[in-house]
C-alpha positions in Angstrom: -0.2 0.2 0.1 1.8 3.1 -1.1 0.7 6.4 0.6 1.4 10.1 -0.1 1.4 11.7 3.0 4.4 13.8 4.0 4.6 11.5 7.4 4.2 7.9 6.2 5.7 6.2 9.3 4.0 7.8 12.1 0.6 8.7 10.6 -1.8 11.5 12.0 -5.1 11.7 10.2 -6.3 15.2 9.9 -10.1 14.2 8.1 -11.7 12.4 10.8 -15.1 13.5 11.0 -17.2 14.2 14.4 -18.0 10.2 14.3 -13.9 9.9 14.2 -13.7 8.0 11.1 -12.2 8.1 8.2 -13.2 6.4 5.0 -11.1 6.6 1.8 -10.4 4.5 -1.2 -7.2 4.3 -3.1 -5.7 3.1 -6.3 -2.5 2.9 -6.1 1.0 1.5 -8.2 1.6 -1.2 -5.8 4.8 -1.7 -4.1 5.9 -1.2 -0.4 4.8 0.8 2.8 7.8 0.6 5.7 6.8 0.0 8.9 4.6 2.7 10.7 1.9 2.9 13.1 -1.1 5.3 14.6 -3.6 6.1 16.8 -6.2 5.0 14.9 -7.7 1.6 14.1 -7.2 0.6 10.5 -9.6 -1.6 8.4 -7.9 -2.5 5.2 -10.3 -4.2 2.5 -8.5 -5.5 -0.5 -10.6 -4.7 -3.4 -8.1 -6.2 -6.5 -5.0 -8.2 -6.1 -3.6 -9.4 -3.1 -1.0 -7.8 -0.2 1.4 -9.0 2.4 1.5 -7.4 5.8 3.4 -7.3 8.5 2.0 -6.9 11.7 4.5 -6.5 15.0 6.6 -9.0 13.4 4.7 -12.1 12.0 3.7 -11.7 8.1 0.1 -12.2 6.8 -1.3 -12.9 3.1 -4.2 -10.9 2.6 -6.3 -12.2 -0.7 -8.6 -10.0 -2.8 -11.8 -9.5 -1.2 -10.6 -9.9 2.3 -10.5 -7.7 5.6 -7.7 -7.1 8.0 -7.9 -4.6 10.9 -4.8 -3.3 12.5 -5.5 -2.2 15.9 -4.3 1.1 17.1 -0.7 1.1 17.8 0.5 -1.7 16.3 3.7 -1.4 13.7 2.9 -2.7 10.6 3.7 -2.8 6.7 2.0 -3.7 3.7 3.3 -4.9 0.3 1.2 -4.8 -2.8 1.7 -7.1 -5.4 0.0 -6.2 -8.5 1.1 -2.8 -10.9 -1.9 -1.3 -10.1 -4.1 -1.8 -6.8 -7.3 -0.7 -5.5 -8.9 -0.9 -1.7 -11.0 0.5 0.8 -9.3 1.9 3.9 -11.4 3.2 7.0 -9.3 4.6 10.0 -11.6 4.9 13.4 -10.4 6.8 16.1 -10.6 5.1 19.7 -10.7 8.8 21.1 -14.3 9.2 19.4 -15.5 6.1 20.3 -15.3 6.4 24.4 -18.9 8.4 23.7 -20.4 5.2 23.2 -17.9 2.6 24.9 -15.9 4.8 27.3 -13.9 1.5 28.3 -13.0 1.2 24.5 -9.0 1.2 25.6 -8.9 -2.1 27.3 -10.5 -3.7 24.0 -7.7 -5.1 22.0 -9.3 -5.9 18.5 -7.9 -8.7 16.7 -9.2 -9.8 12.9 -7.1 -11.4 10.4 -8.2 -14.1 7.8 -5.1 -16.0 8.9 -6.5 -16.7 12.5 -9.8 -16.8 12.3 -11.8 -19.2 14.5 -14.6 -21.7 12.2 -17.4 -20.5 14.6 -16.5 -16.9 14.1 -16.2 -17.0 10.3 -19.9 -16.2 9.6 -19.2 -13.1 11.5 -16.3 -12.3 9.3 -18.3 -12.6 5.7 -20.6 -10.0 7.3 -17.7 -7.2 7.7 -16.5 -8.4 4.3 -20.0 -7.8 3.3 -20.1 -4.6 4.6 -16.9 -3.1 3.1 -18.2 -4.2 -0.3 -21.0 -2.2 0.7 -19.6 0.7 1.5 -17.5 0.5 -2.4 -20.9 0.1 -4.0 -22.2 3.2 -2.2 -19.0 4.9 -3.4 -19.9 4.0 -7.1 -23.1 4.6 -7.0 -22.6 8.2 -5.6 -25.7 8.0 -3.5 -27.1 11.5 -2.1 -26.9 10.5 1.5 -23.8 8.5 0.6 -22.0 9.9 4.3 -24.7 9.2 6.3 -25.1 5.7 5.2 -20.9 5.0 5.3 -21.2 6.1 8.6 -23.6 3.7 9.6 -22.0 0.8 8.3 -18.8 1.5 9.7 -20.0 1.8 12.9 -22.0 -1.5 12.6 -18.6 -2.9 11.5 -17.1 -1.7 14.6 -19.7 -3.3 16.9 -19.4 -6.2 15.2 -15.4 -6.4 16.0 -15.8 -5.8 19.2 -18.2 -8.0 20.3 -16.3 -10.9 18.5 -13.0 -10.2 17.4 -12.0 -8.2 20.8 -11.2 -9.4 24.1 -11.3 -7.1 27.2 -8.2 -6.6 29.1 -6.4 -4.3 31.8 -3.2 -2.4 31.3 -1.7 -4.6 33.7 -2.6 -7.4 31.7 0.4 -6.1 29.5 3.8 -7.1 30.5 5.9 -4.4 31.4 8.5 -5.7 29.3 6.7 -6.2 26.1 5.0 -2.4 26.8 8.5 -1.2 26.9 9.5 -3.0 23.7 7.1 -1.3 21.7 7.4 2.1 22.8 10.7 2.0 22.1 10.0 0.5 18.7 7.6 3.2 17.8 10.6 5.8 19.3 13.1 4.4 16.8 10.4 4.9 13.8 9.6 8.0 15.0 13.3 9.6 14.8 14.0 7.6 11.5 11.2 9.5 9.9 12.1 12.7 11.2 15.6 12.5 10.1 16.0 10.0 7.4 17.3 12.6 4.6 20.2 13.4 7.0 22.6 10.8 7.7 22.4 8.5 10.6 24.8 6.1 12.4 24.3 3.4 14.7 25.6 6.0 17.5 23.1 8.5 16.7 20.1 6.4 17.1 21.9 4.3 19.8 22.3 7.9 22.0 19.2 9.2 21.0 17.6 5.9 22.5 20.1 5.8 25.8 21.1 2.8 24.7 25.1 1.1 23.5 25.6 0.4 20.3 25.8 -3.0 20.8 23.0 -3.7 22.7 20.6 -1.6 20.5 21.8 -3.6 17.2 20.8 -6.9 18.6 17.4 -5.4 20.1 16.6 -3.9 16.8 17.5 -7.1 14.6 15.1 -8.9 17.3 12.2 -7.7 17.0 12.2 -5.9 13.6 14.0 -8.9 11.9 16.1 -6.8 9.9 18.9 -4.5 10.9 18.9 -0.6 11.8 21.0 0.3 8.7 18.4 -1.9 6.1 15.3 -0.3 7.7 16.3 3.3 7.1 16.9 2.5 3.9 14.2 0.9 2.8 12.4 4.4 4.7 14.4 6.2 1.8 13.4 4.1 -0.8 10.1 4.5 0.2 10.2 8.0 -0.6 11.9 8.2 -3.4 9.5 5.7 -4.9 6.8 8.4 -4.5 9.2 11.2 -5.5 10.0 9.3 -8.9 5.7 8.8 -9.1 5.2 13.0 -8.6 8.4 14.5 -10.0 10.9 14.9 -12.8 13.8 15.2 -10.9 16.7 12.9 -11.5 16.7 9.8 -9.7 20.8 10.7 -8.8 19.4 13.5 -7.0 16.3 12.4 -5.4 18.8 9.7 -4.2 21.0 12.0 -2.5 18.2 14.9 -1.0 16.6 11.3 0.5 20.0 10.2 2.4 21.8 7.8 0.0 25.2 8.8 -0.7 26.0 5.4 -2.4 24.3 4.7 -5.5 25.3 1.4 -5.7 23.4 0.7 -2.3 20.3 2.6 -3.2 20.1 0.9 -7.0 20.8 -2.6 -4.7 17.7 -1.5 -2.2 15.7 0.0 -4.5 15.8 -3.7 -7.0 15.2 -5.5 -3.9 12.3 -4.4 -2.5 10.5 -3.3 -5.9 11.8 -5.9 -8.5 13.1 -3.5 -11.2 14.7 -0.1 -11.3 14.1 3.0 -10.8 14.1 4.2 -14.0 11.8 1.4 -15.0 9.3 2.8 -12.4 9.4 6.7 -14.4 9.4 4.8 -17.7 5.7 3.2 -17.1 4.5 6.2 -14.9 
C-alpha cells in the first residue's frame, strides 16, 4: 500500500469527522509501505489483487476481497503485488468512540484472515460484505453516501468489538512487551524525522539511551532486519513516491533522501520493488 502522506511512519489523520471516522478509497501503483504506526484502528479491505501485511513482526497474506484489521498503535507494513491495486481503507479514532464505549481502550481487536476461528467465520463474512456495501455506495455516489457509510462503519466496529476483541486491563500487558513497543515506535518516529540526513548506529543508540551493540541486537530481534537496512527501506519508499510525482533526476532524488552510495541505493530499490528506478518512471 502506497500512501502520499508527508509523514507515513507515524501517521496522524486530519480528516477524522465528528464520529471519529476517515473513509478513503485508494488506487495505487502497488509496492512497499514501510513499518509505521498510528493511533487509529485501521480496516483495510483489498478490492483487487493481493497484499502481504506485517504486524508487529508477523507476516500475513491478504487475499482479494478479504479484510484485515490493524489495531491502534500496532507497528505494521504492507506490500501489494499488483501493478495497480485498489483498496478500501477506514480509520476509526478510539478517542471519539469513548462516548459509545467509555472503556474502549481496554479492548484489543484481532481480526486477521489467517487466524479466524471456524465459529467466527460467519461474522467475518458479514464484515467483508459490509466493506463491499461501502464500495457500492461510493461507486453509486448516493445522495446520503456519508450518512449510510458512517452507519455501516459503526456497525462493523460494533461487530468487531463483540466477536473479535478481548477486554483486558493495562496490567495484563507485560511491562517488558510494553517497553519494547514503546522503543520501536520511538525508533520509527526518529527515522521518519531524520532519514534525509546521515544516521549512524551511534546516533540512534545515543538517542535511545542505549549502548550501540545492545541496540543492534534489540532492533534486529524485534524488527527482523538491521537498523541500517530499515533506514534505507524508508529512504527508498520516499524516492519511489518522488519518482511517480516529479521529474527530478534519479541521482538527485537519491541524494535528497539520504543516499550517498548509488550502488547501495540501486541494490536496495531493486530488492524491494523488483525493478530499477528508471523502470518505475518509464511505466508511470
